[in-house]
N, C-alpha and C positions, 0 to 999 in steps of 0.2 A: 403524436396523436394517432390513434388507430381507428377511432369511430367518431363520426360527427363532421361538422362543417370544416374544421381545420385538419382533417385527416391527412397525414403525411408531413405535417409540420414538425419541426424538431426544436425542442427547447435548447437554450445555450447551456453548455456544461460549465460548471465552476470547479476549479481545482480544490480538492479537499483530501485530507488524509485521516486515517484512523491512527491515533498516537496515544501514548501513555499520558496520564494527567501530569506526571512529572515533566515530561518534555514540553507539553503545552504551557503549563504554568510558568516554567522558567523562561520560555520565549515570549509569553504574553502575560506578564504579571498583573496588568490592569484589565484583563478581559472580563466580559460579562459571562456569568456561568449560571445555567439553569439549576435551580435547587430542586429538592425532592418533593416540595409541596406543590404538586401538579394537579391535585383534585382527583387523581386516579388512585385506586386501591392496589395497583400493581406493586409487587415487591421488586424494586429495581436492582437489588443486590443478589437476586436468585435467577438461575438459569432454568427456564421452563423446558429445555431440551437437553438434559444431561448427556454428555459424550457424543453429541451430534457431529462434532468435527473430527472424530477419530478417523484416521486413514483406514480405508477398507470398509467403512460403514455405509449403510444404504441411505437414500433420501426418503422423505416422507411420501413421495409420489414417484411413479415409475418414469424412468428416462430411457429412451431407446438407446441401445448399445452402451449403456452406462459402464458395463464391465470391460468395454473395448476401448475406452478413452486413452489418449496418449499419456496423460498423467492420471494419478489416482483422483477420482472425482472430488474428494474432500481436500485435495492439496490447495493451500492458499496461494494465490498468485497476485502479483501487482501487474495490472494490464494497462497498456497504452495503445491507442489507435489513432495515428495521424494519417490523413489521406488514404483511408481504407487499407492500411498496412498494419494490422494488429500484431502486437507482440505481448508476451507474457513472461514475467520473471517469477519462477517458483520460489516460494519462501524457503523451501528446503535448500535451494542453491544459494539464494541471497544471504541466508543466515550464516552460511559458511564463508562466502566471499566478502560480505559486507558491502562491497562496491562492485557493480557490474555496468558495463557500457554496451550500448546497442544503437541501432538506427531504426527509425520508423518513418517511411516516406522521405528518406534522405536526410532527416533531422537527427543529428547526434544527440543522444540521451544518456544520462547517467542515473542509475538507480542506487539508492542508499537503503541500508537496513540497520536498525539498532535494536537491542533488547529493551525490555521494560514493560511492554503491553501484555496483559493477561488475556487469554481466550475467554470470551463470554459464553462459549458453547462447550465447555469442557466439564468441569465439576459442577455439582448442584449449586454451590455458592461461588459466585464469580471471583471473589477474592482469592479462592484456592485454585483457580484455573492456571494451567501451565503457561509459561512465558512463550508467546509466539512472536513477540517483537512487532516493530512498526517499519513501514517502508514508504518511500516517496520517489518520484521521478522528476528530473530537472534538466534544463538546458545548461551545460557546464561552462557558463560564461559569467564572470562577475567583474564589474568595473571596466568593461571592455576587454577583459583578458580571458582568453580561452584557457581552461584549466583541465588538468587530468587529476584523477584521485586514486588513492590506494588505502588499504586498511593496514593500520599499525596497531597491533594489540587491540583489535576491535574498534579503535578510533578511526574516524574518516579524516584523511589528511590530503590536502592538495600538494602535488609535487613541485609546483612552481614557487610557492611562498612558505610552505610548511604550516599553513593555517589549519586549524581544526574546525570541522563542520558538524552540525547536528542533523538529525533525520528530517528536519523541516527545511533543510537547504540553507541554513544560516551559519555564517562563520562565527564561532564562539571564542576563539583564541587565535593569537598570531597576528601577522601584519594586516590581514583582511577582516579583522574583527568588526562585526556589524554589517558586512556585506551579505547579500542574499542572492541565491540563484533563482532564476525564473522557473516556477513550477510548471510541469507539463500536466495536462488533464490526464489523470490516471485513477485507478480504482482498485480496491482490494476485493477479491471475489474468491469463492470456492471455484475450482477449475470447472466443475460441471455447469455452474451457473453462467460462466462466460462462454465455454466451448460450444454449448448448444446453439448460441447465436453467432459465434465467430469461429467456426470449425477450422478455418484456414490459418489460424493464429500461429505465428512462429514462436517457439519456446526458446528463451534465452538461457543457456546453461553455462556460460562462461566465455 
């Protein structure tokens, strides 16, 4: 809250991810889904800002030192901030590594990336948007066991049991099938939208 009687109060964050419909529906087949009959005349399958997420492109409003940022302002990042120790995983790095490990405020964290989600800010019609993928951050412990992960042909595998995991932190094949990692509060941002508030962020590059 920035104005009014509760100024300074902070709402509790909830862990949430931006993922493809395929990943979500496979993990939660009985989920409730908002339909398109919302009472609004908005066309939800069209992008009102074509090519807004192109690297090197400008924002709609001026940002001081935008051209001097550590990363391209339109780089997608997965961000985590535990104990005022912010870190960011660039999607350009995550999409190559698939799995990255880091620490925030002493807490060990693993970040996953998987393909499948289209950019809603690329082509005029969202269905034609390029594949930017999905990401999530987790505490790498399941069933009381500390796990390490690696990418094998873009699949996410834990090295202890050989189980396969999805981008939602759930084991989908192998001895740990059905187990889930604890999600860390994280968010997908454009770098400029995060960096203006957290300029001291450490960038995780491998």
